[in-house]
C-alpha positions as CSV (number, residue, x, y, z in Angstrom):
1,X,-16.9,8.6,9.8
2,X,-15.6,5.3,8.3
3,X,-11.9,4.4,7.4
4,X,-12.5,3.3,4.3
5,X,-16.2,3.9,2.1
6,X,-16.7,2.3,-1.7
7,X,-20.2,3.4,-2.9
8,X,-21.6,2.3,-5.9
9,X,-18.7,0.8,-7.5
10,X,-18.6,-0.1,-11.1
11,X,-15.6,-1.1,-12.6
12,X,-13.7,-4.0,-15.1
13,X,-11.5,-3.9,-18.0
14,X,-12.4,-2.1,-21.0
15,X,-15.9,-2.8,-22.1
16,X,-15.8,-5.5,-19.8
17,X,-17.8,-5.0,-16.1
18,X,-17.1,-7.1,-13.1
19,X,-18.1,-5.0,-10.3
20,X,-22.2,-3.7,-10.8
21,X,-23.2,-1.4,-7.6
22,X,-20.6,-2.5,-4.7
23,X,-20.8,-0.8,-1.5
24,X,-19.4,-1.4,1.8
25,X,-17.7,0.4,5.1
26,X,-14.9,-0.4,7.2
27,X,-13.9,1.4,10.7
28,X,-11.2,1.8,12.0
29,X,-9.3,-1.3,14.3
30,X,-11.8,-4.1,12.5
31,X,-11.6,-6.7,10.2
32,X,-13.7,-7.4,6.9
33,X,-13.8,-10.5,4.3
34,X,-14.8,-10.6,1.1
35,X,-15.3,-13.6,0.0
36,X,-16.8,-15.5,-3.2
37,X,-16.2,-18.2,-6.2
38,X,-13.1,-17.7,-8.4
39,X,-14.3,-15.2,-11.1
40,X,-16.6,-12.8,-9.0
41,X,-14.8,-9.5,-9.0
42,X,-13.1,-10.2,-5.6
43,X,-9.3,-9.5,-7.1
44,X,-11.0,-6.5,-9.4
45,X,-12.2,-5.1,-6.3
46,X,-9.3,-4.7,-4.8
47,X,-7.3,-3.6,-7.5
48,X,-9.8,-0.6,-8.2
49,X,-9.9,0.3,-4.7
50,X,-5.9,0.8,-4.6
51,X,-5.3,2.5,-8.1
52,X,-4.8,-0.1,-10.5
53,X,-8.2,-0.4,-12.1
54,X,-10.0,3.2,-13.0
55,X,-13.2,2.0,-12.2
56,X,-16.4,2.9,-14.3
57,X,-18.7,5.1,-11.6
58,X,-18.7,5.6,-8.2
59,X,-16.7,7.1,-5.0
60,X,-14.0,5.1,-2.9
61,X,-13.3,7.3,-0.1
62,X,-9.8,7.0,2.7
63,X,-10.4,8.8,5.9
64,X,-13.2,11.2,4.0
65,X,-10.5,11.8,1.5
66,X,-11.6,10.9,-2.1
67,X,-9.2,8.6,-3.9
68,X,-10.5,8.3,-7.2
69,X,-8.1,9.3,-10.0
70,X,-5.1,9.0,-7.6
71,X,-1.8,6.5,-8.8
72,X,-1.1,3.5,-6.3
73,X,1.7,5.3,-5.0
74,X,-0.5,8.4,-3.8
75,X,-2.7,6.0,-1.9
76,X,-0.5,4.0,-0.4
77,X,0.9,7.2,0.6
78,X,-3.2,8.0,2.6
79,X,-2.4,5.1,4.1
80,X,-3.8,1.7,2.2
81,X,-1.8,-1.0,1.1
82,X,-2.5,-4.2,-1.2
83,X,-0.8,-7.6,-0.7
84,X,-1.5,-9.4,-4.2
85,X,-2.1,-12.4,-4.8
86,X,0.9,-14.9,-5.1
87,X,2.8,-12.4,-2.8
88,X,4.5,-10.4,-5.6
89,X,8.4,-10.2,-3.3
90,X,11.7,-10.0,-4.8
91,X,13.3,-13.6,-5.2
92,X,16.4,-12.5,-5.9
93,X,16.4,-9.9,-3.5
94,X,17.2,-10.7,0.4
95,X,14.5,-10.5,3.7
96,X,15.8,-7.0,4.2
97,X,16.4,-6.1,1.1
98,X,12.4,-6.5,0.3
99,X,11.5,-4.7,3.5
100,X,13.7,-1.4,2.7
101,X,11.3,-1.3,-0.3
102,X,8.2,-1.1,1.6
103,X,9.8,1.8,3.8
104,X,9.3,4.1,0.2
105,X,6.1,4.3,1.0
106,X,5.9,6.2,4.8
107,X,5.1,9.3,5.1
108,X,8.0,9.7,7.9
109,X,11.1,8.2,7.1
110,X,12.4,8.8,10.8
111,X,10.4,6.4,12.2
112,X,11.9,3.5,9.7
113,X,14.1,1.9,11.8
114,X,11.0,1.3,14.5
115,X,8.6,0.0,12.1
116,X,11.7,-2.4,10.9
117,X,11.7,-3.6,14.7
118,X,7.8,-3.7,14.9
119,X,7.2,-6.3,11.9
120,X,10.1,-8.1,12.9
121,X,8.2,-8.3,16.4
122,X,5.5,-9.9,14.5
123,X,7.3,-12.3,12.0
124,X,10.2,-13.3,14.5
125,X,11.3,-15.3,10.7
126,X,12.3,-12.5,9.5
127,X,15.1,-12.0,11.8
128,X,16.5,-15.3,11.3
129,X,16.3,-15.2,7.7
130,X,17.1,-11.8,7.2
131,X,19.9,-12.1,5.0
132,X,18.1,-15.2,2.8
133,X,17.6,-14.9,-0.4
134,X,13.4,-13.8,-0.2
135,X,13.0,-16.6,-3.1
136,X,14.6,-19.4,-0.8
137,X,11.9,-18.8,1.3
138,X,8.8,-20.9,2.3
139,X,5.7,-20.1,0.7
140,X,4.1,-19.6,4.3
141,X,7.6,-17.9,4.8
142,X,7.1,-15.2,1.8
143,X,3.6,-14.4,2.5
144,X,4.8,-13.1,6.0
145,X,7.3,-11.3,4.4
146,X,4.8,-10.1,1.7
147,X,2.3,-8.7,5.1
148,X,5.1,-7.6,6.4
149,X,6.4,-5.2,3.7
150,X,3.0,-3.8,3.2
151,X,2.4,-3.0,6.9
152,X,6.5,-0.5,6.9
153,X,4.6,1.4,4.9
154,X,2.5,2.8,7.8
155,X,-0.8,1.7,5.9
156,X,-4.3,2.4,7.9
157,X,-5.7,-0.5,6.3
158,X,-4.0,-3.6,5.0
159,X,-6.0,-5.5,2.2
160,X,-5.2,-9.1,1.4
161,X,-5.5,-10.8,-1.8
162,X,-5.7,-14.5,-0.8
163,X,-3.4,-14.8,1.6
164,X,-3.8,-18.3,2.2
165,X,-2.9,-19.7,-1.3
166,X,-0.8,-22.2,-1.9
167,X,-0.4,-22.4,2.0
168,X,-0.6,-25.6,4.7
169,X,-3.2,-25.4,7.3
170,X,-0.9,-25.2,9.7
171,X,1.0,-21.8,8.3
172,X,-2.5,-20.2,7.5
173,X,-3.3,-20.7,11.4
174,X,0.0,-18.5,11.6
175,X,-0.6,-16.0,9.3
176,X,-4.2,-15.9,10.6
177,X,-3.3,-15.4,14.4
178,X,-0.9,-12.7,13.0
179,X,-3.0,-10.9,11.3
180,X,-4.9,-11.0,14.6
181,X,-2.1,-9.0,15.8
182,X,-1.7,-6.6,13.1
183,X,-5.7,-5.9,13.9
184,X,-5.2,-5.5,17.8
185,X,-2.3,-2.9,16.7
186,X,-5.1,-0.5,15.4
187,X,-4.0,-1.7,11.5
188,X,-7.8,-2.2,9.9
189,X,-7.5,-5.6,7.6
190,X,-9.5,-6.6,4.5
191,X,-9.1,-10.0,3.7
192,X,-10.2,-11.4,-0.1
193,X,-11.2,-15.3,0.0
194,X,-12.2,-17.9,-1.9
195,X,-12.3,-20.3,1.3
196,X,-15.6,-18.9,3.2
197,X,-14.7,-20.8,6.2
198,X,-11.2,-19.4,6.8
199,X,-12.3,-15.7,6.6
200,X,-16.4,-16.3,8.2
201,X,-15.2,-16.8,11.7
202,X,-12.1,-14.4,11.7
203,X,-13.6,-11.1,10.5
204,X,-16.2,-8.8,11.8
205,X,-18.2,-8.8,8.8
206,X,-17.8,-10.8,5.5
207,X,-19.7,-9.8,2.5
208,X,-20.2,-12.2,0.0
209,X,-19.9,-11.5,-3.4
210,X,-21.7,-13.5,-6.7
211,X,-21.2,-12.3,-9.7
212,X,-19.8,-8.8,-9.5
213,X,-22.0,-7.7,-6.3
214,X,-22.7,-8.4,-2.8
215,X,-25.2,-10.5,-2.2
216,X,-25.2,-11.3,1.6
217,X,-23.6,-9.9,5.0
218,X,-22.1,-12.6,7.2
219,X,-21.5,-11.6,10.8
220,X,-18.7,-15.0,12.9
221,X,-22.6,-16.1,14.7
222,X,-23.8,-16.4,11.3
223,X,-21.2,-18.4,10.1
224,X,-21.9,-20.7,12.6
225,X,-25.2,-22.5,10.6
226,X,-23.4,-24.0,7.5
227,X,-26.7,-24.2,5.8
228,X,-27.3,-20.1,5.9
229,X,-24.0,-19.6,4.7
230,X,-24.6,-22.0,2.0
231,X,-26.9,-20.0,0.6
232,X,-25.3,-16.7,1.2
233,X,-22.0,-18.6,-1.3
234,X,-24.1,-20.4,-3.6
235,X,-27.1,-18.8,-4.0
236,X,-30.3,-19.9,-2.8
237,X,-31.2,-22.2,-5.2
238,X,-28.3,-24.4,-4.7
């Protein structure tokens, strides 16, 4: 059984349809990339999966459980968390207070301290800046805090929307190295990005989106072929 399975998903905003028959699945402990130009429906896909947008039709299942119609909080408790674009941390609260907010999504509160210790092990900056206001952190530190806050909810699968946005190349490498550690600990990861080269060499499989559809599926080996990647990303006529 797949951990997350999306079948023939149609979704959008009001009468404006954005997604047209999107289907994919991801197994436990695996990584999946979703890339494509701006405006092709990547963020809409994530928001639909986590219950922020109601789909027109299709199905979404997590560990075999149908999550359509469930609210975002219920979906978090089932083991699926989103790190949204722009991080959306609480800048006026301390790093520790932001992390404590993440604990509200945990089923088992008795292991909260262990969860805090684990994310601080993955992201040491959270210990050294524990009492600092989150809004005073650098962009890279805020991104690490946002990921850690989601991890504390003990997700089976972590969705990230543009995790490289606004970060320097060095910080991006650090964030992706930390994501490798998260995956090695058994959490599946779905990464949405505009920067195809970041994800195609990182993920076990990468989906190329155009016009609200999955147009191609790329492996890390495929990513070494620049012409093939360009055709997949922009279309065969480019």
